[in-house]
C-alpha positions in Angstrom: 4.9 -31.0 -4.8 3.2 -29.1 -7.7 4.3 -30.5 -11.1 5.7 -27.2 -12.2 7.9 -27.2 -9.1 9.1 -30.7 -9.8 9.9 -29.8 -13.4 11.9 -26.8 -12.2 14.0 -28.6 -9.6 14.7 -31.9 -11.5 17.3 -30.2 -13.8 19.3 -29.0 -10.8 19.4 -32.6 -9.4 20.6 -33.9 -12.8 23.4 -31.3 -12.9 24.8 -32.6 -9.5 24.8 -36.4 -9.7 27.8 -36.8 -7.5 26.3 -34.7 -4.7 23.1 -36.7 -5.0 25.0 -40.0 -4.7 26.8 -38.7 -1.6 23.4 -37.6 -0.1 22.0 -41.0 -0.6 25.1 -42.7 0.8 25.2 -40.6 4.0 21.5 -41.3 4.5 22.2 -44.9 5.2 23.5 -44.3 8.8 20.4 -42.2 9.5 18.2 -45.1 8.2 20.0 -47.5 10.3 19.5 -45.3 13.4 15.7 -45.2 12.6 15.6 -49.0 12.2 17.5 -49.7 15.4 15.2 -47.3 17.3 12.4 -49.9 17.3 14.2 -53.1 16.6 16.8 -52.8 19.5 13.9 -51.7 21.8 12.0 -54.9 21.0 14.9 -57.1 21.5 15.9 -55.4 24.7 12.4 -56.1 26.1 11.7 -59.6 24.8 15.2 -61.1 25.0 16.5 -59.0 27.9 14.4 -57.3 30.6 11.2 -59.4 30.2 13.3 -62.6 30.0 15.3 -61.8 33.2 18.5 -61.0 31.3 19.1 -57.3 32.0 22.6 -57.5 30.5 21.2 -58.5 27.2 18.7 -55.7 27.4 21.4 -53.2 28.1 23.5 -54.6 25.2 20.7 -53.9 22.8 20.2 -50.4 24.1 23.9 -49.8 23.7 23.7 -50.9 20.1 20.8 -48.4 19.6 23.0 -45.7 21.2 25.9 -46.5 18.8 23.5 -46.3 15.8 22.4 -42.9 17.0 26.0 -41.7 17.1 26.6 -43.0 13.6 23.3 -41.4 12.5 24.5 -38.0 13.8 27.7 -38.3 11.7 25.6 -39.1 8.7 23.3 -36.2 9.4 26.3 -33.8 9.4 27.6 -35.1 6.1 24.1 -35.0 4.6 24.0 -31.3 5.1 27.3 -30.9 3.3 26.0 -32.9 0.3 22.7 -30.9 0.4 24.7 -27.7 0.2 26.5 -29.1 -2.9 23.1 -29.5 -4.6 21.4 -26.3 -3.5 24.2 -23.8 -4.0 24.6 -24.6 -7.8 20.9 -24.0 -8.1 21.2 -20.6 -6.5 24.2 -19.8 -8.7 22.1 -20.7 -11.8 19.2 -18.5 -10.6 21.7 -15.6 -10.0 23.0 -15.9 -13.6 19.5 -15.8 -15.0 18.6 -12.8 -12.9 21.7 -10.9 -14.0 21.1 -11.8 -17.7 17.5 -10.6 -17.5 18.5 -7.4 -15.8 21.1 -6.6 -18.4 18.7 -7.5 -21.2 15.5 -5.9 -19.9 16.8 -3.2 -17.4 14.9 -5.0 -14.7 14.4 -2.6 -11.8 13.6 -5.5 -9.4 17.0 -7.2 -10.0 18.4 -6.2 -6.6 15.5 -7.8 -4.7 15.8 -10.9 -6.8 19.5 -11.2 -6.3 19.6 -10.5 -2.6 16.3 -12.0 -1.3 14.4 -14.1 -3.7 17.3 -16.3 -4.8 18.0 -17.0 -1.1 14.3 -18.0 -0.6 14.5 -20.3 -3.6 17.7 -22.0 -2.4 16.6 -22.4 1.3 13.1 -23.7 0.3 14.5 -26.1 -2.3 17.0 -27.5 0.3 14.3 -27.8 2.9 12.0 -29.7 0.5 14.7 -32.1 -0.5 15.7 -32.7 3.2 12.2 -33.4 4.5 11.3 -35.6 1.5 14.5 -37.7 2.0 13.8 -37.9 5.8 10.2 -39.2 5.3 11.4 -41.8 2.8 14.1 -43.0 5.2 11.8 -43.0 8.2 9.0 -44.8 6.4 11.4 -47.4 4.9 13.1 -48.0 8.3 9.8 -48.3 10.1 8.3 -50.7 7.6 11.5 -52.8 7.5 11.5 -53.0 11.3 7.9 -54.0 11.5 8.5 -56.7 8.9 11.5 -58.0 10.8 9.6 -58.0 14.1 6.1 -59.3 13.1 4.8 -59.1 9.5 1.3 -59.0 10.8 1.9 -55.5 12.1 2.1 -54.3 8.6 -1.6 -55.2 8.1 -2.5 -52.7 10.8 -0.1 -49.9 9.7 0.1 -49.9 5.9 -3.6 -49.4 5.0 -4.2 -46.2 7.0 -0.7 -44.9 6.1 -1.4 -45.5 2.4 -4.9 -43.9 2.6 -3.5 -40.8 4.3 -0.8 -40.4 1.8 -3.2 -40.8 -1.1 -5.5 -38.2 0.5 -2.6 -35.8 0.9 -1.4 -36.3 -2.7 -4.9 -35.6 -3.9 -5.1 -32.3 -2.1 -1.5 -31.2 -3.0 -2.2 -29.5 -6.3 -5.5 -27.7 -5.2 -3.9 -26.7 -2.0 -0.9 -25.1 -3.8 -3.3 -23.3 -6.1 -5.3 -21.9 -3.2 -2.1 -20.8 -1.5 -0.9 -19.0 -4.6 -4.3 -17.3 -5.0 -4.2 -16.2 -1.4 -0.7 -14.7 -1.8 -1.8 -12.9 -5.0 -4.9 -11.5 -3.2 -2.9 -10.4 -0.3 -0.3 -8.6 -2.5 -3.2 -6.9 -4.4 -4.7 -5.6 -1.2 -1.3 -4.3 -0.1 -0.7 -2.5 -3.4 -4.1 -1.0 -3.7 -4.4 0.2 -0.1 -0.9 1.6 -0.2 -1.8 3.7 -3.2 -5.1 4.7 -1.6 -3.5 5.9 1.6 -1.1 8.1 -0.5 -4.0 9.9 -2.0 -6.7 10.2 0.7 -7.1 13.9 0.1 -7.8 13.3 -3.6 -10.3 10.7 -2.8 -12.2 13.2 -0.7 -11.8 16.1 -3.1 -13.0 14.0 -6.1 -15.8 12.3 -4.3 -14.4 9.0 -5.2 -15.1 7.4 -1.8 -17.8 5.0 -3.0 -15.7 3.6 -5.9 -12.5 3.3 -3.9 -14.3 1.7 -1.0 -16.1 -0.7 -3.4 -12.7 -1.6 -5.0 -11.2 -2.2 -1.5 -14.2 -4.2 -0.4 -13.9 -6.4 -3.5 -10.2 -7.0 -2.9 -10.8 -7.9 0.8 -13.8 -10.1 -0.1 -11.7 -11.9 -2.6 -8.9 -12.5 -0.1 -11.6 -13.8 2.4 -12.8 -16.2 -0.2 -9.3 -17.5 -1.0 -8.6 -17.7 2.8 -11.7 -19.8 3.4 -10.9 -22.1 0.4 -7.3 -22.5 1.7 -8.6 -23.3 5.2 -10.9 -26.0 3.7 -8.1 -27.7 1.9 -5.9 -27.2 4.9 -8.4 -29.2 6.9 -8.1 -32.0 4.5 -4.3 -31.9 4.9 -4.7 -32.2 8.6 -7.1 -35.1 8.0 -4.4 -36.8 5.9 -2.0 -36.5 8.8 -4.5 -38.0 11.2 -5.3 -40.9 8.9 -1.7 -41.7 8.0 0.0 -40.9 11.3 -2.4 -41.1 14.2 -4.9 -43.7 13.1 -2.3 -46.5 13.0 -1.5 -45.8 16.6 -5.1 -46.1 17.6 -5.5 -49.3 15.6 -2.4 -50.8 17.2 -3.7 -50.1 20.7 -7.2 -51.3 19.8 -6.0 -54.5 18.3 -3.3 -55.2 20.9 -5.1 -58.1 22.6 -5.7 -59.7 19.1 -2.1 -59.2 18.1 -0.7 -60.6 21.3 -2.9 -63.6 20.8 -1.4 -64.1 17.3 2.2 -64.3 18.5 3.2 -60.7 18.5 5.5 -60.1 21.5 5.1 -57.2 23.9 8.5 -55.9 22.7 7.4 -55.9 19.1 4.2 -54.0 20.0 6.1 -51.4 21.9 8.6 -51.1 19.1 5.8 -50.6 16.6 4.4 -47.7 18.7 7.9 -46.2 18.9 8.3 -46.5 15.1 5.0 -44.7 14.6 5.3 -41.9 17.2 9.0 -41.2 17.3 10.0 -41.7 13.6 7.2 -41.9 11.1 4.7 -39.4 12.5 7.2 -36.5 12.9 8.6 -37.2 9.4 5.1 -37.3 8.0 4.0 -34.0 9.6 7.2 -32.3 8.3 6.6 -33.6 4.8 3.0 -32.5 4.6 3.7 -29.1 6.1 6.6 -28.5 3.8 5.0 -29.8 0.6 1.8 -27.9 1.4 3.4 -24.5 2.0 7.1 -24.4 1.0 6.4 -26.0 -2.4 3.9 -23.3 -3.3 6.3 -20.6 -2.2 9.1 -22.1 -4.2 6.8 -22.3 -7.3 5.9 -18.6 -7.0 9.6 -17.5 -6.5 10.8 -19.6 -9.3 8.2 -18.2 -11.7 9.3 -14.7 -10.7 13.0 -15.5 -11.1 12.5 -17.3 -14.4 9.5 -15.5 -16.0 10.0 -17.1 -19.3 8.3 -20.3 -18.0 7.3 -22.8 -20.4 7.1 -20.5 -23.3 10.6 -19.4 -23.0 9.8 -15.7 -23.5 9.7 -13.1 -20.8 6.5 -11.2 -20.4 6.4 -7.7 -21.9 6.6 -5.0 -19.3 3.4 -2.9 -18.8 4.0 0.8 -19.2 3.5 2.9 -16.1 0.7 4.9 -17.8 -1.2 1.8 -18.6 -0.9 0.5 -15.1 -2.2 3.8 -13.7 -5.1 4.0 -16.1 -6.1 0.4 -15.5 -6.0 1.0 -11.7 -8.3 4.0 -12.2 -10.7 2.1 -14.3 -10.6 -0.9 -11.9 -11.7 1.3 -9.0 -14.5 3.0 -10.9 -16.1 0.7 -13.3 -18.3 2.7 -15.7 -17.8 6.0 -13.8 -20.1 8.4 -12.1 -19.7 12.0 -13.1 -17.1 12.8 -10.4 -14.5 15.4 -11.2 -11.2 16.4 -9.6 -8.3 18.6 -10.6 -5.2 17.1 -9.1 -4.0 14.4 -6.8 -1.7 14.3 -3.8 0.2 11.1 -4.6 3.9 10.9 -5.2 5.0 11.8 -8.7 5.3 8.7 -10.9 3.2 6.4 -8.8 -0.3 5.1 -9.8 -3.2 7.2 -8.7 -5.9 5.1 -7.1 -8.4 7.8 -6.6 -9.5 9.6 -9.7 -12.2 7.5 -11.1 -12.5 7.3 -14.8 -16.0 8.4 -14.2 -18.8 9.0 -16.6 -18.9 12.5 -17.9 -21.4 14.9 -19.4 -21.9 14.9 -23.2 -19.2 17.5 -23.7 -15.9 17.0 -21.9 -15.3 20.8 -21.7 -18.5 22.8 -21.5 -18.3 26.3 -22.7 -19.6 27.8 -19.4 -19.5 26.9 -15.7 -23.1 27.4 -14.7 -24.5 27.0 -11.2 -27.1 24.3 -10.7 -30.5 24.7 -12.0 -32.9 26.7 -9.7 -29.8 28.0 -7.8 -29.2 31.3 -9.5 -30.8 33.2 -6.7 -28.4 31.8 -4.1 -24.8 32.8 -3.5 -22.0 30.5 -4.6 -20.9 29.9 -1.1 -22.5 30.7 2.2 -21.1 29.9 5.6 -23.3 30.2 8.7 -22.0 29.9 12.2 -19.2 27.6 11.0 -17.2 26.1 13.9 -14.6 23.3 13.6 -12.0 21.7 15.8 -9.7 18.7 15.2 -10.9 17.0 18.3 -13.5 17.2 21.1 -10.9 18.8 23.5 -9.0 20.8 20.9 -9.2 24.5 20.4 -11.5 25.4 17.5 -9.7 26.4 14.3 -12.9 28.3 13.3 -15.6 29.6 15.6 -18.9 31.0 14.4 -17.7 32.1 11.0 -20.3 33.7 8.7 -19.3 34.4 5.1 -21.0 35.0 1.7 -19.4 34.5 -1.7 -21.7 35.8 -4.5 -22.0 34.2 -7.9 -18.8 35.0 -9.9 -17.1 36.2 -6.8 -13.4 36.1 -6.1 -12.3 35.7 -2.5 -8.7 35.5 -1.1 -8.0 33.9 2.2 -5.0 35.3 4.1 -3.5 34.5 7.5 -0.4 33.2 9.2 0.9 29.7 8.3 -1.0 27.0 10.2 -3.9 29.3 11.1 -6.5 27.1 9.3 -6.8 28.3 5.7 -6.5 24.9 4.2 -9.0 23.6 6.8 -11.5 26.3 5.7 -11.0 25.2 2.0 -11.5 21.6 3.0 -14.7 22.5 4.8 -16.1 24.4 1.8 -15.2 21.5 -0.4 -17.0 19.1 1.9 -13.9 17.1 2.7 -14.4 17.9 6.4 -17.7 18.2 8.3 -18.2 21.2 10.6 -18.8 20.7 14.3 -21.5 23.4 14.2 -23.0 25.6 11.5 -23.3 24.8 7.9 -21.7 25.2 4.5 -24.0 25.8 1.5 -23.0 25.8 -2.2 -25.7 27.5 -4.2 -28.1 27.1 -1.3 -27.5 23.4 -0.8 -26.0 22.1 2.4 -22.8 20.3 1.6 -23.5 17.6 4.2 -26.6 16.6 2.3 -24.9 16.2 -1.0 -23.5 12.9 -2.3 -19.9 12.6 -3.6 -21.1 13.1 -7.2 -23.1 16.2 -6.4 -20.2 17.8 -4.5 -17.7 17.0 -7.2 -20.0 18.6 -9.8 -20.1 21.9 -7.8 -16.5 22.5 -6.8 -13.0 21.5 -7.5 -10.2 21.7 -5.0 -6.6 22.2 -6.3 -4.2 21.5 -3.4 -0.6 22.7 -3.1 1.0 19.4 -4.0 0.4 18.8 -7.7 0.1 15.3 -9.0 1.5 14.2 -12.3 2.4 10.8 -13.5 4.5 9.1 -16.1 2.7 9.3 -19.4 1.8 11.8 -22.1 0.7 15.4 -21.7 -2.7 14.4 -22.9 -3.0 11.7 -20.3 -2.0 14.0 -17.5 -4.2 16.9 -18.5 -7.3 15.0 -19.7 -7.3 11.6 -18.0 -10.6 12.4 -16.3 -12.3 12.7 -19.7 -14.0 9.4 -20.9 -13.3 10.2 -24.6 -10.4 11.5 -26.5 -10.1 15.3 -26.1 -9.6 17.5 -29.1 -6.2 19.0 -29.3 -7.7 22.5 -29.6 -9.6 22.2 -26.3 -6.5 20.8 -24.5 -4.2 23.4 -25.8 -6.7 26.2 -25.0 -6.7 25.2 -21.4 -3.0 24.9 -21.3 -2.6 28.4 -22.8 -5.2 29.9 -20.5 -3.2 29.0 -17.4 0.2 29.7 -19.0 1.4 26.1 -19.6 1.6 26.3 -23.4 5.4 26.9 -23.3 5.9 23.8 -21.0 3.6 21.7 -23.3 5.6 22.8 -26.3 8.9 21.9 -24.7 7.5 18.5 -23.8 6.5 17.8 -27.4 2.8 18.8 -27.5 -0.1 16.7 -26.4 1.6 13.5 -27.2 4.9 14.5 -25.5 6.2 12.4 -22.7 6.0 13.6 -19.0 8.6 12.4 -16.6 7.6 13.7 -13.1 11.1 13.5 -11.8 12.4 15.9 -14.5 9.7 18.6 -13.8 10.0 21.3 -11.3 7.3 21.9 -8.7 6.1 24.9 -10.7 5.9 22.9 -13.9 3.9 20.2 -12.1 1.5 22.9 -10.8 1.0 24.3 -14.3 -0.1 20.9 -15.6 -2.4 20.5 -12.6 -3.9 23.9 -13.2 -4.5 23.1 -16.9 -6.2 19.9 -15.7 -8.4 21.9 -13.3 -9.3 24.3 -16.1 -11.1 21.5 -17.9 -13.3 20.6 -15.0 -16.8 22.0 -15.4 -17.4 22.7 -11.7 -18.5 26.3 -11.2 -16.5 26.8 -8.0 -12.7 26.5 -7.9 -10.6 26.5 -4.7 -6.9 27.1 -5.1 -5.2 26.1 -1.9 -1.8 27.7 -2.5 -1.9 25.9 -5.9 0.4 28.5 -7.4 2.9 28.8 -4.7 5.8 27.6 -6.9 5.0 30.0 -9.8 6.3 33.5 -10.1 3.9 36.4 -9.6 3.2 37.0 -13.2 2.5 33.3 -13.9 0.3 33.2 -10.8 -1.7 36.2 -12.0 -2.2 34.6 -15.4 -3.5 31.4 -13.9 -5.9 33.1 -11.5 -7.2 35.3 -14.4 -7.9 32.2 -16.4 -10.2 30.9 -13.7 -11.9 34.2 -13.1 -12.5 34.7 -16.8 -14.6 31.6 -17.0 -18.3 32.6 -17.4 -20.3 31.7 -14.3 -17.2 30.7 -12.3 -16.4 31.6 -8.7 -12.9 31.5 -7.2 -11.5 31.1 -3.7 -7.7 31.5 -3.4 -5.6 30.8 -0.3 -3.2 33.6 -0.8 0.5 33.6 -0.1 1.4 36.9 -1.9 0.0 40.4 -1.5 -0.6 40.5 -5.2 -3.0 37.5 -5.0 -4.9 39.3 -2.2 -5.2 42.5 -4.1 -6.6 40.8 -7.2 -9.5 39.5 -5.2 -12.9 41.2 -4.8 -12.8 40.6 -1.0 -10.2 39.2 1.4 -10.8 37.0 4.5 -8.2 37.5 7.1 -7.9 34.6 9.6 -6.4 35.1 13.0 -7.2 32.1 15.1 -10.9 32.1 15.8 -11.0 35.8 14.9 -11.7 36.8 11.3 -12.1 40.0 9.3 -13.4 40.4 5.8 -13.1 43.4 3.4 -11.3 44.9 0.5 -7.6 45.4 0.4 -7.9 49.1 1.3 -10.5 48.5 4.1 -8.3 45.8 5.8 -5.2 48.0 5.6 -7.1 50.7 7.5 -8.5 48.5 10.3 -6.6 45.2 10.5 -3.1 45.2 12.1 -2.6 41.5 11.2 -3.4 42.2 7.5 -0.9 45.1 7.5 1.7 42.8 9.1 1.0 40.2 6.4 1.1 42.7 3.7 4.4 44.1 5.0 5.9 40.6 5.2 4.7 39.9 1.6 5.9 43.3 0.2 9.4 44.0 -1.1 11.6 44.9 1.9 13.4 47.6 -0.1 10.3 49.8 0.1 8.3 51.1 3.1 5.7 48.6 4.2 2.7 50.8 4.7 1.6 54.3 5.6 1.4 55.1 9.3 -1.8 56.3 11.0 -3.2 53.2 12.7 -6.0 54.0 15.2 -4.2 51.9 17.8 -1.0 53.9 17.3 1.1 51.0 16.0 2.4 50.2 12.5 4.2 47.3 10.8 7.9 47.5 10.0 10.1 45.5 7.7 12.1 44.1 10.6 15.5 44.8 12.1 16.8 41.3 12.0 17.4 41.3 15.8 16.7 38.3 17.9 13.0 38.1 18.8 12.0 40.7 16.2 9.0 39.4 14.3 8.4 42.6 12.3 5.4 43.2 14.4 4.7 46.8 15.3 6.3 50.1 16.1 4.7 52.9 18.2 4.1 56.4 16.8 6.3 59.2 18.2 9.9 60.2 18.1 12.6 57.8 19.1 13.3 57.7 22.8 10.0 59.2 23.9 8.6 57.6 27.1 5.0 56.5 26.5 2.5 57.0 29.3 0.9 53.9 30.8 -2.4 53.1 29.0 -1.5 55.2 25.9 -2.6 52.3 23.7 -6.0 51.9 25.5 -5.0 48.6 27.2 -8.2 46.6 27.4 -6.9 43.1 27.3 -5.6 40.9 24.6 -5.9 42.0 21.0 -6.6 39.3 18.4 -5.4 36.6 20.8 -2.0 38.3 21.2 
């Protein structure tokens, strides 16, 4: 048992001396049972059955049976005494946990009270029980061998002592390796849990190499600890073999020599019974328990009583420090990757955003396209086709699109039609099945994570903020402290200056739980405004803002020199602000200005009608197909689709709408 575990449990034994005495007293019948297991068997064979006196043999066996009954009574009372020792230990741990929770506002107190204290009590009781059982079994076996034939001790004691010494020598290193393995396993679970929560940010920021390297390092570390644990575990198994199995082999190998030295057949059989039925099981339980349960008890006791030897509890680490350390741990020295926001849950550490190396200036005055790329459009899509599976219907099919330098494009369409998929394809987060995506003439698939992140920033709908200061939330991607003027300028540009003022300025505290969805989006937009990528993709990143705030944020991005903007629109006003609008209708698309699409796209008119205020007429009539959008009657099945021209009640002739098959997949 590790020394720290022994030091932790000895005080509990000293506090219950009466229960310890009862435990020892009721152990005597068990020891007698173990002694008579072999001794009565030897006498039954030598003095009874082999001597032709079966009655004597049966008498000895009956004595062994009586000792087994008494041993059962003793075992029952032993568990009562064991509970009288273990339960006060649990009560003491509970008092410590409650005191710590009231003193330090410990958030893990419930887990410690309901689970960890139970683990400590059960493990402590198990260790005490198996240790006592081994001592009793070994004492009874050695006493029986001494009573039957002292020469048997020469065969049994040397390997038994050698095996126990080998086990004791491996006990402390084995406990350390087990604790290292548990720590490595917990670290992997914590890191990968955070990574899974932010997979989209990993892709958007180009942080895959750093996150993968961090995960590989954790997994390799656990592999090393597992191998070290296995090596020490092999020595533990060797100790069992030397102490428990080798004496049996030696007894069988030296049986002719022992019988020639006056050892009776009954004594030899009794020695084998002592070893295989009493000593070996107790030895295996002892080694298994001390090798695993003692390490677990040491870990739990350290967590329940963190003051340890120093007597002082460790200072809690602020959430912001934990988050920043996680980011630095994943990224090392950094790499130039940029991202705007994350998708993790508010208040949790973000594993993705590397604390990467940045350009000389954290906030460059202009967002310029790459060198030698000024003659290329910001975005060009050629024959773009994508489906979410080999047998799935394509979300996009053969899409061609050009976004010029400094262009402003809005993407419109029904919910679930593939707008976010298109944004992810342009950002390089998804790979097209056919066709290509080019940013400033460069194929996205040929760009590394750093290069992609330097060209574009994707701002998703779910804004990520964490517990910390405003400065940390808005500028945590910058390697050096950001001037207040630059930070406040970006906040003011996107309309977040009022929020920052209410929070207390750049050093004000941010509590994600107290912020609305719109306020979180404002902080994320301010963060994105600091990113020097020349292309910004807003995937409904302003959906929780009012129209005026949304317009201000979009204008902040379009006003950046050299910047291009793609907006997944959810309001008619956002579409009207764009230079051009891409309407998505399944695999069919249409692109044009607001006025052009009103004239030729029924779907866009329908979307515009649903976006518009219902108290006003949706659109002018005059569609070439003879149908127009309406605001909706509220009747069952009415999707505010279309209404035919003509007076009410007029019967339309068959084919009056030039029926030539489905129109736009409807």
